[in-house]
N, C-alpha and C positions, 0 to 999 in steps of 0.2 A: 829630373836623374837620369844622368848618361846612361846609354847603352853599352854593353859588354864592348872594352877593347877587342881587336882582330887577335891579338896576342893571347888573352884571356883564356878565350873561346877556343882558341885552336889547341889549347890546353888538353880540352873533354873531346877533341873529336877521336875517337878509338875505332871508329869503322874498320873492319878485315875487308878487302877484296873478295873474298870467298860471300859474305855475308853480301856484299852488294851485286854480285852476279847473279843473285835470287829474284829478280825483278820486282826491285823495291825504288822506289823514286818519291819522295816527300811529296812534291810537287803535283802527283797522281793519286795523291791519299784523297779521299771523300768520307770515310765512312772510320769513325775511332769508337772503338770498345775501350771499359776501363774497370780494374775490378783493383779493390784496394781499402783505406782506411781513410781516417777524418782528412789526411795531407790530401786525397782525391777526389773526395766525394763533391757531389753537388746537391742543392736541395731541390727536388721536383714537388711539383704539386700535389703529387700522389705519393709523395715520400713520407717516409717518418719524421716527422718536424724535429730539424735540424740533425739530422741523419742519417737521409737518404735521397736519390732520386725516385723508389718505387719502391714501395713496399715493406715490410719487415721479418723477424722470424716468426711474429705469432701468424703472420699469413704472406707467405711469399709470392703466392698466387695472384695473379692478374690478368684480364680478358686480352685480346686484340687492341680493342678500340680505348680501354684504359692506357695500354702503352703507348697508343699514338697520338692519343690527346693529350699526354702528359706534358707540361713544361717547366723548363729550369727557372728556379726562382732567381732572378740578379742578385748576385752581392749576397749570398747564403752558404756561407762555406767556413773552413776551420780560421779563415782568419778574415779582416776587416771588412774585407771585399772580395772579389774573385780568386782562384788560384791557379797554379800551372797549368793544368789541363783544359780548363776556360782560354785562357790564354793562347796555348798551343793550337787550339782548334779555332780560336776566334767564334765557339761559340757559347756565347756568355746568358741569353735566355730566351724564353718560348720553346716552340716545341722546336726539336733536335731537328727533326727532318728539314728545317727553312734553313739550316745553316749550311755554309759551304762545304765545311767540315763536318758531318753530323757528330755528336757527340751522344754515345750512347752509355751511360755512368753506369755500373753498378756495385760501386763501392761503399761501402758503411761504415759510418764514423763509428772507431773503439773495437774495428774489427782487429782482431789474431787470424791466425791462418786455421786453425781447426777448432772448435768447439770442443771437440771429445780429447784434447791434448792442454787447451788452457781455457780458464773459466770465463765464461763470457760478460763482458762489464756489465751487460742486460739480459733481461729474458726475452728481448726484442734484438739483440745485435745479433747480425747477419755477417758470419764469418768467411774470410775468401772460399773455401771450398764450397761452401752453401749459396754465395754467390755465382761461381759459376754454374752449380744444378739450377738456381732460378733462372738464369740465361738461358740454358738447355733447354728444360722445360715449358719456361713458358714466354722465350723472345726470340728464342734461333730461328724457329719457322717463322718469323715475323720480321723480323730486320733483314736488309740485306747486307751482305759481308763481300762483293766479288772479289776474286783473289786480283792483286796488285792496286786496288783502291785502298784496302782496307788494313789499320794498323789497329793491334791490343796492347795497352800498356799495362804493366802490374807491376801496382810499389805497394808493398805489404813488408812486416817484420818489425814496425816502429813500438806499436805494441807490446809484442812479442819480445823484444828485448829489453821492454822496460815494464814488463809486467813480471818479467821474472828475476829482476836484480836482487829482491829480497826473499825468493822462494830457494828455502833449503831442502826444500824435498827432491830437487834436482840435483844430483850428484854429480854426474857427467852431463857437460853441456854438450859436447863435441856429439854423444849419442843424442842426444834430445834435440839437438837442431838438424841432424841427419833424420830423424823421424818425422820432426815438422817440414822438412825439405819434400822428404818424400810425400806426404800428406799434398805440401803445395804441387808440386810434378803433374802428382798423380791429376788434379785439376787443370793444371796448362795443357798436359794431352788431352784430357776431355774436351777441351777446347778447339785444341788443335785439331782434334776426330770430328769436330764439328765443322769445321770450315775456317775458322779463324787460323792463316797461315803465315801472318809476319807478327811479331813479338818485340815488345820494347821493355825489359827489365830493369828496373831501379832499384839499387841497394838501398840499406838504412842509412841515413844521414848520422851524424855525431851529435845523438839526443847528449851525450855528455856534456853538451856544452849548452845545455838548456838552462833556464833559470830555475827549473824545478829542482835540479839535483847539484848545481854547479859550487854550492856552498858547503857541501858534504864530499869530502877528498874521496874518503872511504867507496861510496856510491859511484861517483865520478869515474875512479878506476876500473872500477868492475862493470858498471856499464861498457865502458870504453872498449874493453874484454870480450863483453857479449855481442857486443856488437861487430868489432872487428872477425870474432869466430863464426858468427851469422855471416856476415859478407862473403867470407871463404868458402865458407858451406854452400853457399847458393851460386857462386862462380863453379863450385864444381859440379852441380845440377843443371846449371846453365849449359854448360860445357857438353855434359852428359846428353839432354834433351834434346841441341843440335845436331850431335852425332847419330842420334836415333832416330831423327826427321830430317834429313837430306834433303827434302823439297820446301823446309821450312826456313823464313828468315827469322834469324835470332838477331836482334840488336841490345847493347845495353848503354845506360848510364851511370857513370858512379859520381851518386849524388852526394857519398860521402867527400870527396874529394872537392867536389865542387863549394859543397856547405864550410868545408875547413879554408877553402883558399878564399871565401869572403869573408867569414867569421876573422881568419888572421890579416886581413888586411881591408878592415872596414870600409874608414874613409873613402879608398878608391872605390869602391861601390854605395856609398852615399850614405852610410850607417854612423850612426855616431853614439849608437848604445847598446852594446850586444849582450850585457849581462843581467842587465833587465826588463820589463815588458811594460808594453803599455795597451790595454786592452779597453781601445777608446776609438771613437771616430776616425781621428786623425793622428796615427800614430811614426809621425815625420820623423823617421831619424833612427827608427827602431830597428831592431832585428826582428825581434819576437812582438807577438802579438798577446801573446799569452806564457804561461810557465813552459807551455808545450810546442806551439805552433807558432811558424813565421806569419810575418806580416806578408800584406797585399802585395807589398814593392819587392819582397824577395821572391815571390811567387812570380814575379812578373819577369825578373831576372833571368830566375831558374827557366822558367820556359824559352825565354828568348836562346840562353847555351842548350838546349835541347833541341830546340830548332834550329840551331846553328849546325847540330852537329848532324844534322837529316838532312840540311840543303847543302851542307859539305859532302856529305855520302854521294848526292845528285851527283855532282861534279867529278870525285873520284871514280865515280860508276863509266860517265860517261869518258874520261880518260883512260879507263881499262880497257874499254870497248875499242876505242881510237889505236891505241897500244897495240891490240890483241892484231886489230883489221890490216895496219901497217905490217905488220909480222907477218902476213899469209900472202902477203903481194910479191 
């Protein structure tokens, strides 16, 4: 399967010069933290089976030894193999501390933003706000997060937009997403206040094109509307967070646009089936592994696109500094 063409990658390079001047260089990143749902979670030996790297809502706590002895179980994600955050970091198995880029992953499969706003999928599910609380309480004093060498990835909202498609009790989704974002960014602020100073935000992909609902035109239209509104409110809160934290690096990746580009021209990316799925050991040609999760190949290409953005950001930052230096001569 070929890598993305340069012109296709460039479509998603949306760094701003302002963000790049805040001491971000992907080549220097050695520690990556992740919060989110099944698209991001990795399985740990101390995690809830098929849901988390460490712990669950029934017992969020762990000792320093349990955390540092925990290991990533390879190829145990929501795809048939590895996922995007593993490809991005190169941290696929074993102790995160031995990886070139350490991956400390607190994402939990099935997570929404806040269990007080939407029902938990299971009594053991850890929503995003509690993932951050877990990190603050039990990991923040143990794991390193040096400035300039640490990136935090946030990808949440897939379950929130999906869980509310048939929820008739919510009459104003603008207000509801605003309430969710307020809770979301309280957690982001909590993370920033505890030393996580560089953030990558990823928006909700077009789940309206997933096999789970693609045959129901009413649900497809409603899901698409929910996702568009959710992503718009997310953008507003990202902007507000950046303005309120001038010393923090804020980066974004438009997963919705990227997914749509691939799904609109699947053959260019090596896919022959984008409407069905293959929950099998070798889903070659399939975009979807099951009714709502993409295959490992999608995760691999996604990681390439995200990393291309990060690397291109390094080059842009160098050019910006050179231009500034030359102007001062």
